All heavy atoms as an XYZ file, in Angstrom:
879
protein
N      -2.043     21.262    -12.012
C      -0.764     20.747    -12.462
C      -0.939     19.479    -13.285
O      -0.315     19.332    -14.312
C       0.137     20.478    -11.265
C       1.385     19.752    -11.674
S       2.735     19.777    -10.527
C       2.249     18.619     -9.330
N      -1.767     18.558    -12.861
C      -1.908     17.296    -13.569
C      -3.153     17.312    -14.433
O      -4.079     16.570    -14.229
C      -1.953     16.137    -12.576
N      -3.182     18.190    -15.415
C      -4.294     18.290    -16.342
C      -4.144     17.181    -17.374
O      -3.205     17.165    -18.144
C      -4.288     19.656    -17.018
C      -5.422     19.819    -18.010
O      -6.261     18.904    -18.118
O      -5.459     20.856    -18.663
N      -5.073     16.256    -17.370
C      -4.979     15.098    -18.257
C      -5.890     15.255    -19.467
O      -6.145     14.308    -20.182
C      -5.356     13.820    -17.498
C      -4.466     13.517    -16.320
S      -2.819     13.076    -16.882
C      -1.849     13.980    -15.730
N      -6.425     16.454    -19.703
C      -7.318     16.656    -20.845
C      -6.577     16.350    -22.140
O      -5.400     16.611    -22.281
C      -7.840     18.096    -20.853
O      -6.780     19.012    -20.961
N      -7.297     15.775    -23.063
C      -6.713     15.446    -24.354
C      -5.991     14.111    -24.372
O      -5.511     13.676    -25.405
N      -5.892     13.452    -23.231
C      -5.218     12.154    -23.179
C      -6.255     11.047    -23.082
O      -7.295     11.210    -22.462
C      -4.291     12.089    -21.965
C      -3.143     13.083    -22.063
C      -2.226     12.982    -20.870
O      -1.726     11.912    -20.575
N      -2.026     14.083    -20.189
N      -5.961      9.926    -23.688
C      -6.836      8.765    -23.621
C      -6.839      8.260    -22.178
O      -5.791      7.841    -21.671
C      -6.321      7.688    -24.576
C      -7.194      6.451    -24.600
O      -8.064      6.298    -23.717
O      -7.001      5.634    -25.504
N      -8.001      8.293    -21.496
C      -8.043      7.880    -20.092
C      -7.528      6.462    -19.855
O      -6.981      6.162    -18.797
C      -9.529      7.975    -19.725
C     -10.101      8.923    -20.707
C      -9.290      8.757    -21.964
N      -7.653      5.586    -20.845
C      -7.184      4.210    -20.671
C      -5.658      4.124    -20.655
O      -5.099      3.116    -20.256
C      -7.741      3.309    -21.769
O      -7.184      3.668    -23.024
N      -4.993      5.191    -21.105
C      -3.529      5.174    -21.153
C      -2.879      5.911    -19.989
O      -1.659      5.978    -19.907
C      -3.052      5.759    -22.478
C      -3.429      4.884    -23.655
C      -2.911      5.401    -24.969
O      -2.054      6.300    -24.971
O      -3.356      4.896    -26.008
N      -3.681      6.476    -19.104
C      -3.135      7.185    -17.946
C      -2.958      6.183    -16.816
O      -3.902      5.526    -16.395
C      -4.075      8.330    -17.510
C      -4.201      9.359    -18.632
C      -3.546      8.982    -16.236
C      -5.240     10.419    -18.390
N      -1.742      6.057    -16.352
C      -1.456      5.158    -15.243
C      -1.393      5.993    -13.976
O      -0.696      7.009    -13.926
C      -0.110      4.454    -15.434
C      -0.063      3.525    -16.622
C       1.305      2.887    -16.739
C       1.416      1.993    -17.945
N       2.751      1.377    -18.058
N      -2.149      5.576    -12.952
C      -2.110      6.321    -11.716
C      -2.379      5.406    -10.537
O      -2.877      4.300    -10.700
C      -3.101      7.481    -11.733
C      -4.555      7.100    -11.750
S      -5.645      8.530    -11.811
C      -5.468      9.214    -10.213
N      -2.012      5.896     -9.358
C      -2.219      5.144     -8.131
C      -2.489      6.107     -6.996
O      -1.923      7.195     -6.948
C      -0.983      4.313     -7.809
N      -3.339      5.667     -6.083
C      -3.542      6.391     -4.845
C      -2.733      5.660     -3.788
O      -2.786      4.429     -3.696
C      -5.034      6.412     -4.464
O      -5.744      7.048     -5.518
C      -5.254      7.183     -3.178
N      -1.976      6.423     -3.034
C      -1.060      5.831     -2.061
C      -1.508      6.196     -0.656
O      -1.798      7.348     -0.366
C       0.378      6.361     -2.287
C       1.343      5.742     -1.298
C       0.824      6.120     -3.715
N      -1.561      5.196      0.196
C      -1.817      5.400      1.615
C      -1.158      4.229      2.332
O      -1.794      3.217      2.601
C      -3.316      5.459      1.894
C      -3.604      5.868      3.329
O      -2.669      6.310      4.026
O      -4.766      5.751      3.761
N       0.143      4.357      2.542
C       0.921      3.248      3.090
C       1.791      3.698      4.241
O       2.219      4.837      4.295
C       1.832      2.652      2.011
C       1.103      1.985      0.896
C       2.040      1.205     -0.012
O       3.011      0.619      0.480
O       1.781      1.202     -1.211
N       2.041      2.753      5.119
C       3.005      2.976      6.172
C       4.125      1.972      5.972
O       3.890      0.776      5.897
C       2.360      2.752      7.545
C       2.383      3.993      8.387
C       1.819      3.780      9.752
O       2.581      3.385     10.641
O       0.612      4.016      9.906
N       5.336      2.479      5.816
C       6.498      1.619      5.594
C       7.651      2.112      6.450
O       7.944      3.305      6.469
C       6.938      1.657      4.124
C       5.956      1.047      3.150
C       5.858     -0.453      3.243
O       6.848     -1.100      3.653
O       4.789     -0.980      2.931
N       8.281      1.213      7.160
C       9.488      1.521      7.927
C       9.291      2.746      8.826
O      10.142      3.617      8.922
C      10.679      1.708      7.000
C      10.977      0.469      6.152
C      12.222      0.636      5.347
C      12.555     -0.479      4.429
N      11.903     -1.707      4.399
N       8.105      2.827      9.462
C       7.828      3.904     10.399
C       7.435      5.222      9.768
O       7.201      6.203     10.463
N       7.344      5.295      8.448
C       6.970      6.525      7.757
C       5.617      6.326      7.070
O       5.237      5.206      6.758
C       8.023      6.900      6.723
N       4.919      7.434      6.841
C       3.623      7.390      6.175
C       3.734      8.083      4.820
O       4.283      9.184      4.728
C       2.551      8.099      7.031
O       2.499      7.460      8.300
C       1.192      8.013      6.375
N       3.217      7.441      3.784
C       3.213      7.963      2.423
C       1.766      8.008      1.965
O       1.073      6.994      2.017
C       4.014      7.052      1.487
C       5.444      6.902      1.892
C       5.820      5.964      2.847
C       6.422      7.710      1.339
C       7.145      5.840      3.230
C       7.745      7.587      1.715
C       8.105      6.657      2.666
N       1.306      9.181      1.502
C      -0.069      9.271      1.015
C      -0.156     10.310     -0.095
O       0.636     11.244     -0.154
C      -1.024      9.645      2.155
O      -0.708     10.919      2.673
N      -1.125     10.121     -0.988
C      -1.319     11.034     -2.103
C      -1.600     10.277     -3.382
O      -1.943      9.102     -3.358
N      -1.415     10.952     -4.504
C      -1.682     10.369     -5.816
C      -0.428     10.471     -6.680
O       0.256     11.498     -6.671
C      -2.841     11.116     -6.511
O      -3.982     11.077     -5.651
C      -3.197     10.479     -7.833
N      -0.143      9.402     -7.414
C       0.978      9.373     -8.359
C       0.389      9.090     -9.737
O      -0.384      8.147     -9.902
C       2.007      8.291     -7.977
C       3.145      8.253     -8.973
C       2.540      8.516     -6.561
N       0.748      9.934    -10.712
C       0.186      9.819    -12.062
C       1.313      9.835    -13.085
O       2.178     10.710    -13.044
C      -0.763     11.001    -12.371
C      -1.867     11.097    -11.324
C      -1.344     10.877    -13.775
C      -2.624     12.407    -11.360
N       1.291      8.891    -14.005
C       2.202      8.885    -15.138
C       1.414      9.432    -16.313
O       0.430      8.833    -16.747
C       2.687      7.467    -15.434
C       3.565      7.273    -16.659
C       4.840      8.100    -16.549
C       3.901      5.804    -16.842
N       1.809     10.617    -16.802
C       1.039     11.239    -17.877
C       1.849     12.266    -18.638
O       3.049     12.423    -18.429
N       1.170     12.983    -19.512
C       1.784     14.017    -20.338
C       1.669     15.353    -19.607
O       0.598     15.726    -19.136
C       1.081     14.123    -21.710
C       1.053     12.783    -22.425
C       1.724     15.203    -22.566
C       2.388     12.243    -22.834
N       2.756     16.081    -19.538
C       2.766     17.403    -18.922
C       2.198     18.408    -19.920
O       2.714     18.543    -21.027
C       4.196     17.781    -18.540
C       4.276     19.099    -17.802
O       3.229     19.663    -17.454
O       5.401     19.560    -17.562
N       1.164     19.110    -19.521
C       0.530     20.079    -20.424
C       1.419     21.289    -20.684
O       1.179     22.057    -21.599
C      -0.846     20.550    -19.895
C      -1.814     19.395    -19.878
C      -0.730     21.191    -18.539
N       2.467     21.456    -19.884
C       3.402     22.560    -20.083
C       4.473     22.228    -21.113
O       5.425     22.974    -21.296
C       4.035     22.958    -18.753
C       3.013     23.482    -17.751
C       3.583     23.714    -16.375
O       4.785     23.444    -16.151
O       2.829     24.163    -15.514
N       4.343     21.095    -21.767
C       5.230     20.754    -22.870
C       6.496     20.013    -22.514
O       7.391     19.884    -23.333
N       6.596     19.495    -21.314
C       7.812     18.796    -20.896
C       7.808     17.322    -21.280
O       8.698     16.586    -20.915
C       8.009     18.933    -19.386
N       6.789     16.878    -22.014
C       6.707     15.466    -22.373
C       6.071     14.664    -21.262
O       5.275     15.179    -20.478
N       6.442     13.385    -21.168
C       5.880     12.550    -20.114
C       6.551     12.863    -18.788
O       7.754     13.094    -18.718
C       6.055     11.063    -20.431
C       5.006     10.540    -21.375
C       4.997      9.036    -21.439
O       5.937      8.493    -22.048
O       4.071      8.423    -20.896
N       5.738     12.843    -17.742
C       6.237     13.107    -16.398
C       5.525     12.198    -15.409
O       4.468     11.645    -15.686
C       6.043     14.579    -15.963
C       6.840     15.525    -16.829
C       4.589     14.960    -15.957
N       6.139     12.079    -14.249
C       5.522     11.401    -13.128
C       5.072     12.503    -12.173
O       5.893     13.251    -11.647
C       6.539     10.468    -12.459
C       5.984      9.482    -11.458
C       5.018      8.505    -12.115
C       7.114      8.711    -10.814
N       3.748     12.657    -12.026
C       3.192     13.673    -11.143
C       2.982     13.087     -9.754
O       2.461     11.981     -9.627
C       1.805     14.132    -11.638
C       1.808     14.919    -12.901
C       1.492     14.320    -14.106
C       2.092     16.274    -12.897
C       1.460     15.039    -15.286
C       2.063     17.011    -14.067
C       1.752     16.388    -15.262
N       3.364     13.818     -8.748
C       3.036     13.489     -7.370
C       2.078     14.592     -6.928
O       2.469     15.753     -6.848
C       4.281     13.488     -6.491
C       5.203     12.335     -6.748
C       6.089     12.360     -7.820
C       5.188     11.222     -5.930
C       6.943     11.302     -8.060
C       6.043     10.151     -6.168
C       6.918     10.192     -7.234
N       0.833     14.248     -6.664
C      -0.168     15.253     -6.315
C      -0.640     15.014     -4.880
O      -1.022     13.898     -4.520
C      -1.347     15.180     -7.274
C      -2.353     16.294     -7.054
C      -3.395     16.343     -8.108
N      -4.105     15.072     -8.172
C      -4.804     14.682     -9.216
N      -4.883     15.415    -10.287
N      -5.432     13.526     -9.193
N      -0.602     16.088     -4.085
C      -0.973     16.004     -2.665
C      -0.264     14.832     -1.996
O      -0.859     14.070     -1.239
C      -2.500     15.877     -2.508
C      -3.228     17.048     -3.128
O      -2.694     18.176     -3.069
O      -4.327     16.845     -3.677
N       1.014     14.687     -2.311
C       1.802     13.552     -1.851
C       2.535     13.945     -0.563
O       3.394     14.816     -0.571
C       2.812     13.147     -2.927
C       3.394     11.781     -2.712
C       2.672     10.650     -3.064
C       4.645     11.621     -2.156
C       3.207      9.385     -2.872
C       5.179     10.359     -1.963
C       4.449      9.239     -2.329
N       2.169     13.314      0.521
C       2.769     13.627      1.815
C       3.658     12.486      2.286
O       3.290     11.315      2.188
C       1.677     13.892      2.848
C       0.735     15.052      2.535
C      -0.378     15.114      3.569
C       1.492     16.359      2.463
N       4.812     12.858      2.770
C       5.737     11.892      3.376
C       5.948     12.371      4.799
O       6.461     13.461      5.035
C       7.073     11.838      2.625
C       6.844     11.426      1.170
C       8.037     10.884      3.318
C       8.073     11.505      0.289
N       5.494     11.570      5.747
C       5.597     11.944      7.149
C       6.529     10.990      7.885
O       6.520      9.791      7.642
C       4.217     11.925      7.795
C       3.252     12.920      7.170
C       1.841     12.795      7.714
O       1.500     11.767      8.328
O       1.073     13.741      7.502
N       7.305     11.549      8.791
C       8.200     10.778      9.670
C       9.289     10.039      8.910
O       9.700      8.948      9.300
C       7.400      9.791     10.541
C       6.386     10.506     11.410
O       6.696     11.610     11.897
O       5.279      9.970     11.582
N       9.751     10.614      7.809
C      10.879     10.029      7.081
C      11.947     11.091      6.931
O      11.683     12.173      6.412
C      10.466      9.504      5.695
C      11.527      8.636      5.099
C      11.631      7.309      5.489
C      12.471      9.149      4.226
C      12.645      6.507      4.988
C      13.477      8.353      3.716
C      13.558      7.038      4.111
O      14.562      6.252      3.628
N      13.143     10.788      7.396
C      14.204     11.789      7.434
C      15.234     11.648      6.320
O      15.965     12.570      6.048
C      14.936     11.732      8.793
C      14.023     11.911      9.984
C      13.414     13.283     10.013
C      12.573     13.439     11.258
N      11.451     14.288     11.124
N      15.302     10.503      5.680
C      16.326     10.265      4.665
C      16.001     10.912      3.333
O      14.949     11.507      3.137
N      16.938     10.782      2.395
C      16.740     11.264      1.032
C      16.217     10.113      0.181
O      16.739      9.006      0.231
C      18.062     11.768      0.454
C      18.565     13.024      1.117
C      19.865     13.520      0.507
O      20.157     13.176     -0.650
O      20.582     14.239      1.209
N      15.195     10.400     -0.604
C      14.563      9.389     -1.448
C      14.796      9.693     -2.916
O      14.794     10.842     -3.329
C      13.054      9.349     -1.196
C      12.610      8.925      0.195
C      11.116      9.156      0.353
C      12.946      7.466      0.432
N      14.983      8.626     -3.698
C      15.069      8.727     -5.149
C      13.909      7.935     -5.719
O      13.583      6.848     -5.228
C      16.409      8.168     -5.669
O      17.458      8.947     -5.110
C      16.496      8.233     -7.176
N      13.272      8.478     -6.763
C      12.156      7.803     -7.418
C      12.655      7.069     -8.660
O      13.468      7.590     -9.419
C      11.087      8.813     -7.811
N      12.141      5.875     -8.844
C      12.454      5.056    -10.010
C      11.144      4.611    -10.649
O      10.229      4.182     -9.955
C      13.241      3.800     -9.609
C      14.612      4.092     -9.074
C      14.796      4.410     -7.735
C      15.717      4.055     -9.904
C      16.055      4.695     -7.237
C      16.984      4.341     -9.416
C      17.145      4.660     -8.079
O      18.394      4.943     -7.590
N      11.048      4.708    -11.955
C       9.945      4.139    -12.711
C      10.408      2.738    -13.077
O      11.418      2.584    -13.773
C       9.658      4.991    -13.944
C       8.423      4.635    -14.754
C       7.162      4.719    -13.897
C       8.312      5.554    -15.956
N       9.702      1.733    -12.585
C      10.215      0.365    -12.686
C       9.186     -0.597    -13.271
O       8.004     -0.291    -13.365
C      10.639     -0.121    -11.292
N       9.688     -1.764    -13.643
C       8.848     -2.866    -14.079
C       8.733     -3.836    -12.916
O       9.744     -4.369    -12.449
C       9.473     -3.573    -15.301
O       9.635     -2.604    -16.343
C       8.604     -4.709    -15.790
N       7.529     -4.030    -12.424
C       7.245     -4.942    -11.317
C       8.121     -4.678    -10.087
O       8.521     -5.611     -9.395
C       7.389     -6.398    -11.772
C       6.423     -6.739    -12.896
O       5.301     -6.193    -12.894
O       6.788     -7.537    -13.785
N       8.437     -3.426     -9.822
C       9.214     -3.058     -8.641
C      10.684     -3.407     -8.701
O      11.403     -3.294     -7.717
N      11.166     -3.813     -9.872
C      12.553     -4.246    -10.038
C      13.421     -3.040    -10.421
O      13.305     -2.510    -11.522
C      12.622     -5.332    -11.115
C      14.003     -5.918    -11.261
O      14.994     -5.358    -10.797
N      14.066     -7.066    -11.913
N      14.307     -2.644     -9.521
C      15.143     -1.462     -9.767
C      16.139     -1.706    -10.902
O      16.529     -0.758    -11.577
C      15.859     -1.034     -8.473
C      14.820     -0.474     -7.512
C      16.957     -0.038     -8.735
C      15.199      0.632     -6.636
N      16.517     -2.951    -11.146
C      17.454     -3.196    -12.250
C      16.785     -2.970    -13.604
O      17.465     -2.826    -14.605
C      18.052     -4.620    -12.195
O      17.003     -5.577    -12.298
C      18.845     -4.834    -10.917
N      15.446     -2.957    -13.624
C      14.689     -2.671    -14.843
C      13.925     -1.366    -14.621
O      12.705     -1.335    -14.634
C      13.694     -3.793    -15.127
C      14.326     -5.132    -15.419
C      13.248     -6.171    -15.644
C      13.860     -7.541    -15.861
N      12.845     -8.571    -16.022
N      14.677     -0.291    -14.385
C      14.016      0.958    -14.033
C      14.717      2.171    -14.633
O      15.811      2.073    -15.170
C      13.974      1.110    -12.509
O      15.275      1.336    -12.007
N      14.038      3.315    -14.504
C      14.586      4.600    -14.908
C      14.710      5.454    -13.660
O      13.727      5.648    -12.938
C      13.646      5.308    -15.908
C      13.442      4.457    -17.160
C      14.186      6.681    -16.266
C      12.319      4.974    -18.037
N      15.904      5.942    -13.390
C      16.132      6.828    -12.248
C      15.562      8.198    -12.601
O      16.004      8.848    -13.534
C      17.637      6.915    -11.975
C      17.999      7.793    -10.793
O      17.165      8.600    -10.344
O      19.143      7.681    -10.320
N      14.562      8.643    -11.846
C      13.924      9.929    -12.108
C      14.448     11.043    -11.208
O      14.071     12.194    -11.369
C      12.408      9.806    -11.946
C      11.735      8.820    -12.897
C      10.246      8.748    -12.612
C      11.996      9.189    -14.350
N      15.291     10.690    -10.273
C      15.902     11.710     -9.436
C      15.331     11.781     -8.035
O      14.460     11.021     -7.645
N      15.848     12.746     -7.301
C      15.500     12.908     -5.894
C      14.068     13.397     -5.719
O      13.582     14.241     -6.466
C      16.451     13.915     -5.239
C      16.230     14.086     -3.756
C      17.179     15.092     -3.125
O      18.149     15.500     -3.777
O      16.923     15.468     -1.981
N      13.407     12.834     -4.723
C      12.066     13.258     -4.359
C      12.215     14.368     -3.327
O      12.729     14.140     -2.241
C      11.246     12.087     -3.772
C       9.905     12.557     -3.262
C      11.085     10.991     -4.803
N      11.797     15.544     -3.698
C      11.850     16.699     -2.791
C      10.524     16.741     -2.043
O       9.545     17.254     -2.555
C      12.040     17.996     -3.578
C      13.157     17.957     -4.570
C      14.406     18.496     -3.978
C      15.462     18.584     -5.076
N      16.771     18.656     -4.632
N      10.497     16.166     -0.847
C       9.213     16.064     -0.164
C       8.902     17.248      0.744
O       8.170     17.142      1.701
C       9.045     14.720      0.550
C      10.185     14.279      1.396
N      10.245     14.512      2.735
C      11.302     13.602      1.082
C      11.356     13.991      3.227
N      12.007     13.436      2.234
N       9.440     18.403      0.399
C       9.060     19.627      1.108
C       7.780     20.208      0.513
O       7.045     20.909      1.166
C      10.195     20.645      1.055
C      11.413     20.188      1.867
C      12.610     21.080      1.613
C      13.825     20.658      2.375
N      14.258     19.304      2.172
N       7.508     19.910     -0.747
C       6.282     20.349     -1.415
C       5.422     19.108     -1.641
O       5.936     18.044     -1.988
C       6.636     20.990     -2.757
O       5.470     21.242     -3.489
N       4.103     19.237     -1.490
C       3.244     18.061     -1.625
C       2.872     17.747     -3.073
O       2.403     16.655     -3.361
C       1.977     18.240     -0.799
O       1.214     19.318     -1.302
N       3.069     18.695     -3.983
C       2.755     18.445     -5.389
C       3.950     18.840     -6.250
O       4.415     19.979     -6.187
C       1.520     19.233     -5.813
O       0.381     18.758     -5.132
N       4.452     17.878     -7.006
C       5.628     18.115     -7.844
C       5.633     17.102     -8.968
O       4.822     16.181     -9.000
C       6.918     18.039     -7.018
C       7.092     16.741     -6.268
C       7.820     15.702     -6.821
C       6.525     16.558     -5.014
C       7.988     14.507     -6.145
C       6.692     15.372     -4.320
C       7.426     14.344     -4.885
N       6.542     17.289     -9.918
C       6.635     16.350    -11.037
C       8.094     16.036    -11.313
O       8.985     16.853    -11.079
C       5.951     16.913    -12.284
C       6.514     18.233    -12.754
C       5.660     18.821    -13.862
C       6.097     20.235    -14.163
N       5.222     20.894    -15.092
N       8.317     14.835    -11.819
C       9.644     14.386    -12.219
C       9.583     14.016    -13.697
O       8.788     13.149    -14.089
C      10.079     13.176    -11.387
C      10.203     13.411     -9.878
C      10.476     12.092     -9.162
C      11.291     14.409     -9.575
N      10.377     14.679    -14.539
C      10.330     14.391    -15.977
C      10.913     13.023    -16.320
O      11.843     12.546    -15.673
C      11.159     15.511    -16.596
C      12.020     16.025    -15.501
C      11.319     15.746    -14.212
N      10.338     12.425    -17.341
C      10.833     11.154    -17.868
C      11.639     11.491    -19.114
O      11.216     12.324    -19.916
C       9.648     10.224    -18.182
C       8.948      9.912    -16.859
C      10.115      8.964    -18.893
C       7.660      9.192    -16.990
N      12.823     10.883    -19.277
C      13.647     11.209    -20.451
C      12.857     11.107    -21.753
O      12.114     10.146    -21.967
C      14.774     10.176    -20.394
C      14.863      9.785    -18.945
C      13.448      9.858    -18.438
N      13.026     12.110    -22.615
C      12.326     12.139    -23.899
C      12.607     10.875    -24.696
O      13.720     10.356    -24.697
C      12.760     13.359    -24.709
C      12.256     14.704    -24.188
C      12.870     15.842    -24.999
C      10.752     14.775    -24.237
N      11.592     10.379    -25.364
C      11.742      9.202    -26.204
C      11.627      7.879    -25.459
O      11.747      6.822    -26.057
N      11.368      7.916    -24.157
C      11.254      6.693    -23.370
C       9.895      6.041    -23.600
O       8.861      6.701    -23.511
C      11.407      6.992    -21.862
O      12.683      7.570    -21.635
C      11.278      5.731    -21.025
N       9.898      4.753    -23.908
C       8.661      3.986    -24.019
C       8.272      3.580    -22.600
O       8.916      2.726    -21.998
C       8.872      2.758    -24.903
C       7.649      1.860    -24.952
O       6.554      2.275    -24.499
O       7.779      0.722    -25.440
N       7.232      4.199    -22.058
C       6.860      3.928    -20.667
C       5.889      2.758    -20.522
O       5.534      2.405    -19.401
C       6.228      5.179    -20.032
O       5.101      5.576    -20.804
C       7.234      6.312    -19.942
N       5.483      2.140    -21.628
C       4.480      1.068    -21.545
C       4.886     -0.121    -20.657
O       4.024     -0.686    -19.998
C       4.070      0.595    -22.933
O       5.164      0.078    -23.641
N       6.161     -0.521    -20.579
C       6.461     -1.668    -19.715
C       6.554     -1.326    -18.224
O       6.615     -2.214    -17.385
C       7.812     -2.172    -20.228
C       8.446     -0.997    -20.875
C       7.316     -0.147    -21.386
N       6.537     -0.053    -17.890
C       6.730      0.351    -16.494
C       5.389      0.432    -15.777
O       4.483      1.110    -16.215
C       7.468      1.692    -16.419
C       8.822      1.621    -17.067
C       9.046      2.171    -18.321
C       9.872      0.965    -16.432
C      10.289      2.089    -18.925
C      11.113      0.875    -17.032
C      11.315      1.434    -18.276
O      12.543      1.340    -18.867
N       5.287     -0.288    -14.649
C       4.022     -0.346    -13.935
C       4.145     -0.037    -12.441
O       3.174     -0.174    -11.710
C       3.367     -1.713    -14.127
C       4.249     -2.854    -13.645
O       5.333     -2.648    -13.113
N       3.784     -4.069    -13.844
N       5.320      0.351    -11.996
C       5.501      0.681    -10.583
C       6.436      1.871    -10.429
O       7.242      2.167    -11.311
C       6.105     -0.495     -9.778
O       7.278     -0.958    -10.441
C       5.141     -1.643     -9.606
N       6.291      2.529     -9.291
C       7.217      3.577     -8.877
C       7.847      3.081     -7.587
O       7.140      2.657     -6.669
C       6.488      4.914     -8.637
C       7.453      5.955     -8.073
C       5.852      5.406     -9.918
N       9.168      3.106     -7.528
C       9.879      2.684     -6.335
C      10.556      3.903     -5.734
O      11.249      4.636     -6.428
C      10.941      1.602     -6.666
C      11.755      1.246     -5.435
C      10.284      0.365     -7.250
N      10.332      4.115     -4.449
C      11.058      5.148     -3.710
C      12.119      4.428     -2.893
O      11.810      3.537     -2.113
C      10.111      5.942     -2.810
C       8.971      6.671     -3.518
C       8.133      7.451     -2.507
C       9.489      7.594     -4.599
N      13.365      4.830     -3.121
C      14.489      4.145     -2.486
C      15.300      5.143     -1.662
O      15.516      6.281     -2.084
C      15.368      3.512     -3.559
C      16.549      2.721     -2.997
C      17.281      2.019     -4.082
N      18.281      2.910     -4.666
C      19.284      2.524     -5.418
N      19.413      1.254     -5.738
N      20.149      3.373     -5.902
N      15.745      4.693     -0.505
C      16.597      5.513      0.344
C      17.986      5.568     -0.273
O      18.567      4.536     -0.602
C      16.666      4.913      1.755
C      17.486      5.779      2.676
O      18.729      5.612      2.706
O      16.899      6.631      3.362
N      18.496      6.771     -0.463
C      19.789      6.933     -1.123
C      20.960      6.447     -0.276
O      21.930      5.935     -0.801
C      20.003      8.390     -1.516
C      19.463      8.694     -2.882
C      19.893      7.683     -3.932
O      21.064      7.626     -4.326
O      19.017      6.917     -4.382
N      20.886      6.589      1.016
C      22.003      6.179      1.870
C      22.091      4.656      1.992
O      23.130      4.069      1.764
C      21.875      6.825      3.250
C      23.074      6.621      4.110
C      22.984      7.430      5.388
C      24.258      7.291      6.187
N      24.192      8.074      7.421
N      20.975      4.029      2.327
C      20.986      2.577      2.548
C      20.777      1.785      1.254
O      21.032      0.585      1.226
C      19.892      2.183      3.537
O      18.608      2.354      2.948
N      20.287      2.446      0.184
C      19.982      1.811     -1.106
C      18.846      0.788     -0.994
O      18.687     -0.061     -1.847
C      21.224      1.144     -1.723
C      22.382      2.081     -1.945
C      22.062      3.127     -2.960
C      23.270      4.004     -3.235
N      22.959      5.253     -3.850
N      18.022      0.886      0.053
C      16.903     -0.038      0.230
C      15.617      0.600     -0.252
O      15.403      1.791     -0.124
C      16.772     -0.407      1.710
C      17.941     -1.207      2.207
C      17.678     -1.734      3.590
C      18.956     -2.330      4.107
N      18.979     -3.670      4.315
N      14.737     -0.255     -0.801
C      13.417      0.211     -1.209
C      12.644      0.606      0.045
O      12.615     -0.126      1.030
C      12.643     -0.905     -1.903
C      13.179     -1.309     -3.241
C      12.280     -2.393     -3.813
C      12.902     -3.096     -4.972
N      12.045     -4.171     -5.483
N      12.025      1.764      0.004
C      11.213      2.211      1.118
C       9.743      1.915      0.842
O       9.024      1.417      1.693
C      11.434      3.714      1.410
C      10.518      4.195      2.515
C      12.883      3.978      1.762
N       9.305      2.222     -0.376
C       7.915      1.939     -0.748
C       7.849      1.666     -2.251
O       8.606      2.246     -3.034
C       6.977      3.099     -0.340
C       7.258      4.345     -1.118
C       5.513      2.724     -0.455
N       6.966      0.743     -2.640
C       6.717      0.435     -4.050
C       5.261      0.757     -4.334
O       4.370      0.288     -3.633
C       6.999     -1.054     -4.347
O       8.379     -1.327     -4.037
C       6.755     -1.381     -5.800
N       5.027      1.573     -5.347
C       3.686      2.044     -5.694
C       3.300      1.428     -7.030
O       3.968      1.654     -8.028
C       3.678      3.586     -5.798
C       4.159      4.213     -4.491
C       2.300      4.083     -6.206
C       4.594      5.652     -4.633
N       2.237      0.636     -7.036
C       1.770     -0.001     -8.277
C       0.874      0.965     -9.012
O      -0.094      1.456     -8.476
C       1.023     -1.293     -7.955
C       0.585     -2.038     -9.190
C       0.158     -3.434     -8.867
C      -0.359     -4.215    -10.030
N       0.161     -3.980    -11.307
N       1.235      1.266    -10.263
C       0.446      2.187    -11.090
C      -0.687      1.441    -11.788
O      -0.577      0.305    -12.123
C       1.325      2.870    -12.147
C       2.420      3.757    -11.600
C       3.328      4.227    -12.718
C       1.808      4.962    -10.899
């Protein structure tokens, strides 16, 4: 799914996640890259496991973890361990360096992932 061939390795932003936050465990890899299936830039979640978290999460591509300077990428469907969230076409992703997962009900940040 996350085939990065043909992309400049210095321009691929990624992070390995292994964190425990608010009683839940988050682990896996998050990659900001080009989708080889032609969907443009996407945020890939590869082998991404969310354990012991019951709420609904929304992913945001943010600058320094600041949600007011972010792009809402939509709901994180954590029933599958590998999935992707498209980034709106034409978006300059260079200033974005974090992914924030926020609980939709409480509106609180659950985990911040530095890319």
